[in-house]
PQR file with spaces between the fields and no chain letter, atoms N, CA, C, O and H, PARSE charges and radii, in Angstrom:
ATOM       1  N    MET     1      35.216  -12.123   25.699 -0.4000 1.5000
ATOM       2  CA   MET     1      35.387  -11.458   24.443 -0.0000 2.0000
ATOM       3  C    MET     1      35.855  -10.030   24.726  0.5500 1.7000
ATOM       4  O    MET     1      35.343   -9.363   25.625 -0.5500 1.4000
ATOM       5  N    GLU     2      36.804   -9.589   23.969 -0.4000 1.5000
ATOM       6  CA   GLU     2      37.316   -8.236   24.123 -0.0000 2.0000
ATOM       7  C    GLU     2      37.012   -7.447   22.862  0.5500 1.7000
ATOM       8  O    GLU     2      37.277   -7.903   21.750 -0.5500 1.4000
ATOM       9  H    GLU     2      37.219  -10.131   23.239  0.4000 1.0000
ATOM      10  N    ILE     3      36.457   -6.268   23.046 -0.4000 1.5000
ATOM      11  CA   ILE     3      36.122   -5.412   21.914 -0.0000 2.0000
ATOM      12  C    ILE     3      36.897   -4.111   22.059  0.5500 1.7000
ATOM      13  O    ILE     3      36.861   -3.466   23.107 -0.5500 1.4000
ATOM      14  H    ILE     3      36.242   -5.898   23.949  0.4000 1.0000
ATOM      15  N    ILE     4      37.590   -3.737   21.008 -0.4000 1.5000
ATOM      16  CA   ILE     4      38.340   -2.495   21.003 -0.0000 2.0000
ATOM      17  C    ILE     4      37.592   -1.493   20.135  0.5500 1.7000
ATOM      18  O    ILE     4      37.272   -1.772   18.979 -0.5500 1.4000
ATOM      19  H    ILE     4      37.619   -4.261   20.156  0.4000 1.0000
ATOM      20  N    VAL     5      37.318   -0.326   20.702 -0.4000 1.5000
ATOM      21  CA   VAL     5      36.593    0.713   19.977 -0.0000 2.0000
ATOM      22  C    VAL     5      37.521    1.902   19.796  0.5500 1.7000
ATOM      23  O    VAL     5      38.132    2.373   20.755 -0.5500 1.4000
ATOM      24  H    VAL     5      37.578   -0.099   21.640  0.4000 1.0000
ATOM      25  N    HIS     6      37.624    2.382   18.570 -0.4000 1.5000
ATOM      26  CA   HIS     6      38.452    3.549   18.265 -0.0000 2.0000
ATOM      27  C    HIS     6      37.522    4.720   17.963  0.5500 1.7000
ATOM      28  O    HIS     6      36.889    4.770   16.909 -0.5500 1.4000
ATOM      29  H    HIS     6      37.127    1.999   17.791  0.4000 1.0000
ATOM      30  N    TYR     7      37.452    5.649   18.893 -0.4000 1.5000
ATOM      31  CA   TYR     7      36.601    6.822   18.718 -0.0000 2.0000
ATOM      32  C    TYR     7      37.341    7.874   17.901  0.5500 1.7000
ATOM      33  O    TYR     7      38.571    7.917   17.902 -0.5500 1.4000
ATOM      34  H    TYR     7      37.966    5.608   19.749  0.4000 1.0000
ATOM      35  N    PRO     8      36.594    8.714   17.211 -0.5600 1.5000
ATOM      36  CA   PRO     8      37.234    9.800   16.468  0.2800 2.0000
ATOM      37  C    PRO     8      38.003   10.717   17.426  0.5500 1.7000
ATOM      38  O    PRO     8      37.609   10.913   18.576 -0.5500 1.4000
ATOM      39  N    LYS     9      39.095   11.266   16.926 -0.4000 1.5000
ATOM      40  CA   LYS     9      39.934   12.106   17.773 -0.0000 2.0000
ATOM      41  C    LYS     9      39.646   13.592   17.601  0.5500 1.7000
ATOM      42  O    LYS     9      40.125   14.412   18.384 -0.5500 1.4000
ATOM      43  H    LYS     9      39.415   11.107   15.992  0.4000 1.0000
ATOM      44  N    ASP    10      38.864   13.945   16.576 -0.4000 1.5000
ATOM      45  CA   ASP    10      38.555   15.357   16.376 -0.0000 2.0000
ATOM      46  C    ASP    10      37.049   15.558   16.195  0.5500 1.7000
ATOM      47  O    ASP    10      36.294   14.597   16.043 -0.5500 1.4000
ATOM      48  H    ASP    10      38.475   13.279   15.940  0.4000 1.0000
ATOM      49  N    LYS    11      36.633   16.813   16.214 -0.4000 1.5000
ATOM      50  CA   LYS    11      35.218   17.147   16.147 -0.0000 2.0000
ATOM      51  C    LYS    11      34.611   16.730   14.794  0.5500 1.7000
ATOM      52  O    LYS    11      33.468   16.276   14.744 -0.5500 1.4000
ATOM      53  H    LYS    11      37.246   17.593   16.337  0.4000 1.0000
ATOM      54  N    HIS    12      35.360   16.882   13.719 -0.4000 1.5000
ATOM      55  CA   HIS    12      34.870   16.512   12.391 -0.0000 2.0000
ATOM      56  C    HIS    12      34.577   15.009   12.324  0.5500 1.7000
ATOM      57  O    HIS    12      33.535   14.595   11.815 -0.5500 1.4000
ATOM      58  H    HIS    12      36.289   17.251   13.760  0.4000 1.0000
ATOM      59  N    GLY    13      35.486   14.215   12.833 -0.4000 1.5000
ATOM      60  CA   GLY    13      35.285   12.771   12.852 -0.0000 2.0000
ATOM      61  C    GLY    13      34.092   12.365   13.705  0.5500 1.7000
ATOM      62  O    GLY    13      33.351   11.447   13.354 -0.5500 1.4000
ATOM      63  H    GLY    13      36.332   14.551   13.247  0.4000 1.0000
ATOM      64  N    LEU    14      33.912   13.054   14.826 -0.4000 1.5000
ATOM      65  CA   LEU    14      32.773   12.764   15.698 -0.0000 2.0000
ATOM      66  C    LEU    14      31.458   13.127   15.007  0.5500 1.7000
ATOM      67  O    LEU    14      30.473   12.400   15.133 -0.5500 1.4000
ATOM      68  H    LEU    14      34.514   13.800   15.111  0.4000 1.0000
ATOM      69  N    ASN    15      31.436   14.245   14.279 -0.4000 1.5000
ATOM      70  CA   ASN    15      30.236   14.629   13.529 -0.0000 2.0000
ATOM      71  C    ASN    15      29.889   13.592   12.465  0.5500 1.7000
ATOM      72  O    ASN    15      28.717   13.264   12.277 -0.5500 1.4000
ATOM      73  H    ASN    15      32.236   14.836   14.176  0.4000 1.0000
ATOM      74  N    ILE    16      30.887   13.081   11.777 -0.4000 1.5000
ATOM      75  CA   ILE    16      30.653   12.049   10.765 -0.0000 2.0000
ATOM      76  C    ILE    16      30.101   10.788   11.415  0.5500 1.7000
ATOM      77  O    ILE    16      29.167   10.177   10.894 -0.5500 1.4000
ATOM      78  H    ILE    16      31.839   13.348   11.930  0.4000 1.0000
ATOM      79  N    LEU    17      30.673   10.394   12.553 -0.4000 1.5000
ATOM      80  CA   LEU    17      30.190    9.213   13.268 -0.0000 2.0000
ATOM      81  C    LEU    17      28.733    9.400   13.690  0.5500 1.7000
ATOM      82  O    LEU    17      27.922    8.489   13.528 -0.5500 1.4000
ATOM      83  H    LEU    17      31.431   10.890   12.976  0.4000 1.0000
ATOM      84  N    CYS    18      28.398   10.563   14.224 -0.4000 1.5000
ATOM      85  CA   CYS    18      27.024   10.828   14.645 -0.0000 2.0000
ATOM      86  C    CYS    18      26.051   10.745   13.476  0.5500 1.7000
ATOM      87  O    CYS    18      24.960   10.192   13.612 -0.5500 1.4000
ATOM      88  H    CYS    18      29.058   11.304   14.356  0.4000 1.0000
ATOM      89  N    LYS    19      26.437   11.288   12.338 -0.4000 1.5000
ATOM      90  CA   LYS    19      25.574   11.240   11.157 -0.0000 2.0000
ATOM      91  C    LYS    19      25.380    9.804   10.681  0.5500 1.7000
ATOM      92  O    LYS    19      24.271    9.420   10.307 -0.5500 1.4000
ATOM      93  H    LYS    19      27.323   11.738   12.227  0.4000 1.0000
ATOM      94  N    GLN    20      26.441    9.014   10.692 -0.4000 1.5000
ATOM      95  CA   GLN    20      26.340    7.625   10.253 -0.0000 2.0000
ATOM      96  C    GLN    20      25.461    6.805   11.197  0.5500 1.7000
ATOM      97  O    GLN    20      24.687    5.960   10.748 -0.5500 1.4000
ATOM      98  H    GLN    20      27.342    9.326   10.995  0.4000 1.0000
ATOM      99  N    VAL    21      25.580    7.052   12.496 -0.4000 1.5000
ATOM     100  CA   VAL    21      24.732    6.356   13.464 -0.0000 2.0000
ATOM     101  C    VAL    21      23.277    6.725   13.228  0.5500 1.7000
ATOM     102  O    VAL    21      22.403    5.859   13.269 -0.5500 1.4000
ATOM     103  H    VAL    21      26.209    7.738   12.860  0.4000 1.0000
ATOM     104  N    ALA    22      23.007    8.012   12.979 -0.4000 1.5000
ATOM     105  CA   ALA    22      21.636    8.464   12.728 -0.0000 2.0000
ATOM     106  C    ALA    22      21.073    7.825   11.458  0.5500 1.7000
ATOM     107  O    ALA    22      19.906    7.435   11.425 -0.5500 1.4000
ATOM     108  H    ALA    22      23.717    8.715   12.946  0.4000 1.0000
ATOM     109  N    ILE    23      21.889    7.720   10.427 -0.4000 1.5000
ATOM     110  CA   ILE    23      21.454    7.089    9.177 -0.0000 2.0000
ATOM     111  C    ILE    23      21.102    5.624    9.419  0.5500 1.7000
ATOM     112  O    ILE    23      20.057    5.155    8.968 -0.5500 1.4000
ATOM     113  H    ILE    23      22.837    8.038   10.454  0.4000 1.0000
ATOM     114  N    GLN    24      21.961    4.904   10.120 -0.4000 1.5000
ATOM     115  CA   GLN    24      21.710    3.491   10.399 -0.0000 2.0000
ATOM     116  C    GLN    24      20.454    3.314   11.239  0.5500 1.7000
ATOM     117  O    GLN    24      19.671    2.395   10.999 -0.5500 1.4000
ATOM     118  H    GLN    24      22.811    5.285   10.486  0.4000 1.0000
ATOM     119  N    HIS    25      20.259    4.178   12.211 -0.4000 1.5000
ATOM     120  CA   HIS    25      19.071    4.088   13.055 -0.0000 2.0000
ATOM     121  C    HIS    25      17.813    4.338   12.229  0.5500 1.7000
ATOM     122  O    HIS    25      16.822    3.621   12.368 -0.5500 1.4000
ATOM     123  H    HIS    25      20.896    4.924   12.406  0.4000 1.0000
ATOM     124  N    GLY    26      17.854    5.352   11.372 -0.4000 1.5000
ATOM     125  CA   GLY    26      16.716    5.647   10.505 -0.0000 2.0000
ATOM     126  C    GLY    26      16.388    4.496    9.572  0.5500 1.7000
ATOM     127  O    GLY    26      15.218    4.179    9.357 -0.5500 1.4000
ATOM     128  H    GLY    26      18.659    5.934   11.259  0.4000 1.0000
ATOM     129  N    GLU    27      17.415    3.870    9.019 -0.4000 1.5000
ATOM     130  CA   GLU    27      17.197    2.721    8.136 -0.0000 2.0000
ATOM     131  C    GLU    27      16.589    1.548    8.896  0.5500 1.7000
ATOM     132  O    GLU    27      15.749    0.826    8.358 -0.5500 1.4000
ATOM     133  H    GLU    27      18.366    4.127    9.193  0.4000 1.0000
ATOM     134  N    PHE    28      17.008    1.356   10.142 -0.4000 1.5000
ATOM     135  CA   PHE    28      16.438    0.284   10.959 -0.0000 2.0000
ATOM     136  C    PHE    28      14.955    0.522   11.210  0.5500 1.7000
ATOM     137  O    PHE    28      14.139   -0.389   11.068 -0.5500 1.4000
ATOM     138  H    PHE    28      17.690    1.942   10.579  0.4000 1.0000
ATOM     139  N    VAL    29      14.610    1.759   11.587 -0.4000 1.5000
ATOM     140  CA   VAL    29      13.202    2.093   11.866 -0.0000 2.0000
ATOM     141  C    VAL    29      12.370    1.905   10.601  0.5500 1.7000
ATOM     142  O    VAL    29      11.277    1.341   10.654 -0.5500 1.4000
ATOM     143  H    VAL    29      15.273    2.498   11.703  0.4000 1.0000
ATOM     144  N    TYR    30      12.885    2.376    9.465 -0.4000 1.5000
ATOM     145  CA   TYR    30      12.184    2.238    8.187 -0.0000 2.0000
ATOM     146  C    TYR    30      11.952    0.758    7.858  0.5500 1.7000
ATOM     147  O    TYR    30      10.852    0.370    7.463 -0.5500 1.4000
ATOM     148  H    TYR    30      13.773    2.833    9.422  0.4000 1.0000
ATOM     149  N    SER    31      12.984   -0.054    8.024 -0.4000 1.5000
ATOM     150  CA   SER    31      12.879   -1.479    7.740 -0.0000 2.0000
ATOM     151  C    SER    31      11.876   -2.154    8.674  0.5500 1.7000
ATOM     152  O    SER    31      11.078   -2.987    8.243 -0.5500 1.4000
ATOM     153  H    SER    31      13.877    0.262    8.345  0.4000 1.0000
ATOM     154  N    TYR    32      11.923   -1.790    9.948 -0.4000 1.5000
ATOM     155  CA   TYR    32      11.013   -2.379   10.932 -0.0000 2.0000
ATOM     156  C    TYR    32       9.566   -2.027   10.602  0.5500 1.7000
ATOM     157  O    TYR    32       8.689   -2.890   10.642 -0.5500 1.4000
ATOM     158  H    TYR    32      12.571   -1.113   10.297  0.4000 1.0000
ATOM     159  N    LEU    33       9.317   -0.755   10.273 -0.4000 1.5000
ATOM     160  CA   LEU    33       7.953   -0.341    9.948 -0.0000 2.0000
ATOM     161  C    LEU    33       7.436   -1.045    8.698  0.5500 1.7000
ATOM     162  O    LEU    33       6.258   -1.392    8.622 -0.5500 1.4000
ATOM     163  H    LEU    33      10.030   -0.054   10.241  0.4000 1.0000
ATOM     164  N    ASN    34       8.307   -1.254    7.725 -0.4000 1.5000
ATOM     165  CA   ASN    34       7.882   -1.926    6.493 -0.0000 2.0000
ATOM     166  C    ASN    34       7.446   -3.364    6.748  0.5500 1.7000
ATOM     167  O    ASN    34       6.614   -3.901    6.017 -0.5500 1.4000
ATOM     168  H    ASN    34       9.265   -0.972    7.787  0.4000 1.0000
ATOM     169  N    LYS    35       7.998   -3.983    7.774 -0.4000 1.5000
ATOM     170  CA   LYS    35       7.654   -5.378    8.081 -0.0000 2.0000
ATOM     171  C    LYS    35       6.336   -5.502    8.840  0.5500 1.7000
ATOM     172  O    LYS    35       5.747   -6.582    8.893 -0.5500 1.4000
ATOM     173  H    LYS    35       8.674   -3.547    8.368  0.4000 1.0000
ATOM     174  N    LEU    36       5.876   -4.402    9.424 -0.4000 1.5000
ATOM     175  CA   LEU    36       4.641   -4.449   10.196 -0.0000 2.0000
ATOM     176  C    LEU    36       3.426   -4.529    9.279  0.5500 1.7000
ATOM     177  O    LEU    36       3.412   -3.954    8.190 -0.5500 1.4000
ATOM     178  H    LEU    36       6.354   -3.525    9.381  0.4000 1.0000
ATOM     179  N    ASP    37       2.412   -5.249    9.737 -0.4000 1.5000
ATOM     180  CA   ASP    37       1.182   -5.389    8.969 -0.0000 2.0000
ATOM     181  C    ASP    37       0.235   -4.243    9.334  0.5500 1.7000
ATOM     182  O    ASP    37      -0.786   -4.437    9.993 -0.5500 1.4000
ATOM     183  H    ASP    37       2.424   -5.715   10.621  0.4000 1.0000
ATOM     184  N    LEU    38       0.610   -3.042    8.883 -0.4000 1.5000
ATOM     185  CA   LEU    38      -0.162   -1.838    9.163 -0.0000 2.0000
ATOM     186  C    LEU    38      -0.438   -1.098    7.860  0.5500 1.7000
ATOM     187  O    LEU    38       0.258   -1.283    6.862 -0.5500 1.4000
ATOM     188  H    LEU    38       1.440   -2.884    8.347  0.4000 1.0000
ATOM     189  N    SER    39      -1.455   -0.269    7.890 -0.4000 1.5000
ATOM     190  CA   SER    39      -1.745    0.548    6.714 -0.0000 2.0000
ATOM     191  C    SER    39      -0.714    1.671    6.616  0.5500 1.7000
ATOM     192  O    SER    39      -0.003    1.972    7.575 -0.5500 1.4000
ATOM     193  H    SER    39      -2.021   -0.119    8.701  0.4000 1.0000
ATOM     194  N    THR    40      -0.654    2.271    5.453 -0.4000 1.5000
ATOM     195  CA   THR    40       0.272    3.388    5.252 -0.0000 2.0000
ATOM     196  C    THR    40      -0.047    4.527    6.211  0.5500 1.7000
ATOM     197  O    THR    40       0.860    5.169    6.741 -0.5500 1.4000
ATOM     198  H    THR    40      -1.231    2.027    4.674  0.4000 1.0000
ATOM     199  N    GLU    41      -1.337    4.778    6.435 -0.4000 1.5000
ATOM     200  CA   GLU    41      -1.737    5.844    7.347 -0.0000 2.0000
ATOM     201  C    GLU    41      -1.252    5.574    8.770  0.5500 1.7000
ATOM     202  O    GLU    41      -0.827    6.495    9.468 -0.5500 1.4000
ATOM     203  H    GLU    41      -2.073    4.257    6.004  0.4000 1.0000
ATOM     204  N    GLN    42      -1.314    4.322    9.199 -0.4000 1.5000
ATOM     205  CA   GLN    42      -0.861    3.969   10.540 -0.0000 2.0000
ATOM     206  C    GLN    42       0.656    4.141   10.656  0.5500 1.7000
ATOM     207  O    GLN    42       1.155    4.611   11.678 -0.5500 1.4000
ATOM     208  H    GLN    42      -1.660    3.574    8.632  0.4000 1.0000
ATOM     209  N    LYS    43       1.373    3.764    9.617 -0.4000 1.5000
ATOM     210  CA   LYS    43       2.831    3.917    9.622 -0.0000 2.0000
ATOM     211  C    LYS    43       3.208    5.394    9.665  0.5500 1.7000
ATOM     212  O    LYS    43       4.142    5.780   10.367 -0.5500 1.4000
ATOM     213  H    LYS    43       0.967    3.383    8.787  0.4000 1.0000
ATOM     214  N    ILE    44       2.483    6.213    8.917 -0.4000 1.5000
ATOM     215  CA   ILE    44       2.744    7.657    8.927 -0.0000 2.0000
ATOM     216  C    ILE    44       2.466    8.221   10.318  0.5500 1.7000
ATOM     217  O    ILE    44       3.211    9.073   10.804 -0.5500 1.4000
ATOM     218  H    ILE    44       1.724    5.899    8.347  0.4000 1.0000
ATOM     219  N    ALA    45       1.405    7.754   10.953 -0.4000 1.5000
ATOM     220  CA   ALA    45       1.072    8.216   12.300 -0.0000 2.0000
ATOM     221  C    ALA    45       2.190    7.864   13.287  0.5500 1.7000
ATOM     222  O    ALA    45       2.506    8.656   14.174 -0.5500 1.4000
ATOM     223  H    ALA    45       0.801    7.062   10.558  0.4000 1.0000
ATOM     224  N    ILE    46       2.774    6.701   13.138 -0.4000 1.5000
ATOM     225  CA   ILE    46       3.883    6.299   14.009 -0.0000 2.0000
ATOM     226  C    ILE    46       5.073    7.221   13.797  0.5500 1.7000
ATOM     227  O    ILE    46       5.670    7.699   14.762 -0.5500 1.4000
ATOM     228  H    ILE    46       2.517    6.057   12.417  0.4000 1.0000
ATOM     229  N    ILE    47       5.419    7.471   12.551 -0.4000 1.5000
ATOM     230  CA   ILE    47       6.558    8.345   12.236 -0.0000 2.0000
ATOM     231  C    ILE    47       6.309    9.754   12.764  0.5500 1.7000
ATOM     232  O    ILE    47       7.211   10.374   13.327 -0.5500 1.4000
ATOM     233  H    ILE    47       4.934    7.083   11.767  0.4000 1.0000
ATOM     234  N    GLU    48       5.091   10.263   12.586 -0.4000 1.5000
ATOM     235  CA   GLU    48       4.775   11.599   13.091 -0.0000 2.0000
ATOM     236  C    GLU    48       4.822   11.629   14.615  0.5500 1.7000
ATOM     237  O    GLU    48       5.224   12.634   15.201 -0.5500 1.4000
ATOM     238  H    GLU    48       4.358    9.760   12.128  0.4000 1.0000
ATOM     239  N    GLY    49       4.417   10.544   15.259 -0.4000 1.5000
ATOM     240  CA   GLY    49       4.511   10.457   16.714 -0.0000 2.0000
ATOM     241  C    GLY    49       5.957   10.505   17.192  0.5500 1.7000
ATOM     242  O    GLY    49       6.271   11.149   18.194 -0.5500 1.4000
ATOM     243  H    GLY    49       4.090    9.727   14.783  0.4000 1.0000
ATOM     244  N    ILE    50       6.830    9.819   16.466 -0.4000 1.5000
ATOM     245  CA   ILE    50       8.258    9.846   16.786 -0.0000 2.0000
ATOM     246  C    ILE    50       8.795   11.261   16.621  0.5500 1.7000
ATOM     247  O    ILE    50       9.529   11.756   17.476 -0.5500 1.4000
ATOM     248  H    ILE    50       6.575    9.296   15.653  0.4000 1.0000
ATOM     249  N    GLU    51       8.428   11.907   15.524 -0.4000 1.5000
ATOM     250  CA   GLU    51       8.878   13.286   15.283 -0.0000 2.0000
ATOM     251  C    GLU    51       8.427   14.212   16.404  0.5500 1.7000
ATOM     252  O    GLU    51       9.196   15.053   16.869 -0.5500 1.4000
ATOM     253  H    GLU    51       7.831   11.505   14.829  0.4000 1.0000
ATOM     254  N    ASP    52       7.190   14.059   16.833 -0.4000 1.5000
ATOM     255  CA   ASP    52       6.658   14.913   17.909 -0.0000 2.0000
ATOM     256  C    ASP    52       7.420   14.694   19.214  0.5500 1.7000
ATOM     257  O    ASP    52       7.677   15.646   19.951 -0.5500 1.4000
ATOM     258  H    ASP    52       6.565   13.376   16.456  0.4000 1.0000
ATOM     259  N    MET    53       7.779   13.447   19.500 -0.4000 1.5000
ATOM     260  CA   MET    53       8.526   13.151   20.722 -0.0000 2.0000
ATOM     261  C    MET    53       9.907   13.773   20.703  0.5500 1.7000
ATOM     262  O    MET    53      10.436   14.147   21.750 -0.5500 1.4000
ATOM     263  H    MET    53       7.570   12.674   18.901  0.4000 1.0000
ATOM     264  N    LEU    54      10.504   13.888   19.502 -0.4000 1.5000
ATOM     265  CA   LEU    54      11.862   14.412   19.395 -0.0000 2.0000
ATOM     266  C    LEU    54      11.918   15.932   19.432  0.5500 1.7000
ATOM     267  O    LEU    54      13.001   16.501   19.564 -0.5500 1.4000
ATOM     268  H    LEU    54      10.074   13.584   18.652  0.4000 1.0000
ATOM     269  N    LYS    55      10.785   16.593   19.319 -0.4000 1.5000
ATOM     270  CA   LYS    55      10.772   18.068   19.327 -0.0000 2.0000
ATOM     271  C    LYS    55      10.906   18.609   20.713  0.5500 1.7000
ATOM     272  O    LYS    55      10.914   19.826   20.903 -0.5500 1.4000
ATOM     273  H    LYS    55       9.905   16.130   19.212  0.4000 1.0000
């Protein structure tokens, strides 16, 4: 299988791509957490743990 990827050619396009990737990743994490059988407090603790790791 051959996959062709067209990257943005300028800084503005790259910034848009980065924002879209971040949005998709955030939506995935949100969806995954919603499927878990955890309390709201536990889900918040997970999100806060992720935030702390990113600082």
